[in-house]
N, C-alpha and C positions, 0 to 999 in steps of 0.2 A: 810573645814569640810569633813570628809569621811563619806560614807554611812554606817549605822550600819551592813549591810549584806555583806559589801565588806571588806575582810581581806587583809591587806597590809603587815602584819608581817609574815615572813617565819616560825618562831617558833610557832606562833598561828595557822597558816595554818596546819602545821605538827601535832600539838596536835589535831586539829579539825578532820583531816583525820582519825586519829587513836582513835577517841573517842568511837567507838564501833558500832554506827549506823549512820554514817555520810552520808549526801547528800550534794553535792556541785557542782558548775559549774565552769569550767575553760574556760577562754576566751583568745584567741590569739589576742593581740593588733595589730599584723602585718596583720593577715588575717581576723579577725572578726569571725573566726570559733569557735564554742563552743561545749563542751560536758558536760553533767550532769552525775555525778557518784554517785553510792551508794557503800560505803565501810563498810562492816559489819564484826565484830569480829566473828571468827569461834567458835563454841561451844567447850568447853573443851580445849581451847588453848589461851594462852596469847600472842602468837607471830604470829598467822596466821589470815589474814583478806581476805574475798572474795570481789573482785572488780567487779562491773557491770556498764554498761553504759545505759542511757535512750535511747530507740530506738523507742518509740511510744508516743502517746498523753497522756497516763495515768502516772502521776507523782508518782503514788503508785505502779503500777504493771508492766509497760512496760520496764523492765530492762533485759539486756542480759549479762550473765556472760562473763567477758573478762580475768580474771586471779585471781591469789592468790598472796597476798603480805605477805612475811615473814619478820618480823622485828627482829632485834637483836641489842640492844644497840642504837646507834645513826643512824644506817643505815638500810635500808630496800631494798628488792628486789622483783620486780613484775615479776612473771612468768606465762606463759599461762596455765600451767597444762595440763590436758588431754582434756578439752573442750574449752579452750580459743583460742584466735587468736592473736599471737604476731605481726602480720602484720596490724592489724586493727588500723586506725589512733587514735582512742580513747585509745587503749592500749599504743601506742607509746607516746601519749600526757601525760598520767598519769605517765608512766615510766620516761619521761623527767622531769616532774614537781618534782617527788620525788628525782631524782638525783640532780636537780638544788638546791632545798631547803635544802637538806641534805649535799651537798658537798661544800657549800659556807661557808666561814669563815670570819667574823661572818655570821650567817644565814641571808640570804637576799632573798627577793622575787624577782624573775627574772623580769627585766624591761618589757619584752615582754608578761607578763602574768597578767591576772586579776583573782582573786579567790573570788568567791561569795558563801557564805553559804546559806543554805535553810532558807527562810522566810515563813510566812504563810499569806494567803490572808486575808485582813481585813474584807472581806464580808462573805466568806464561810469557812474560816479556812483550806482550802486545801493547801498543800505545794506548794510554788512557786519555779520555777527553772530558768526561763528566767530573765536575769539581769534587763531588762526594767520593768518587773512585780515586781521584788523584790524592785526596786527603788521606784516604786509608791505604793507598798503595796497591789495591786489588780491584780488578774489574768486577762487575756484578755477577758474572758466572763463576769466577774464581773465588769470590768471597763466600759463596754458598758451598764450596768444596773444601774449605780450610777448616 
């Protein structure tokens, strides 16, 4: 049985990313490294999305802009824009993920990747981003209080 916050289907992951206000975590199975992203639809555009990466402890506010994703049909392109950093590992991870899930035929989730969508803490209803917290349904602070 798969976990309800763990997306294993590439088409579902792609649809989730471009839902308009997505928050998700990508985990490398090879290194264990993880990044949490926020991808939000740009106002007045159906094809531009701003991508940010979580850089601090606040799941709501501590996001840093890394680039803009332009979509067109079945493919998208992540670019750094004026303020992004294409050399940042989080930028490269998101660009790699998009390329992998969009260029496979049929669409397939890469073996080396875990995709976790945002859950909410059962105790305080704050968004959860760490896969262990999502799996248990409680954030680290709340787990110690239950």
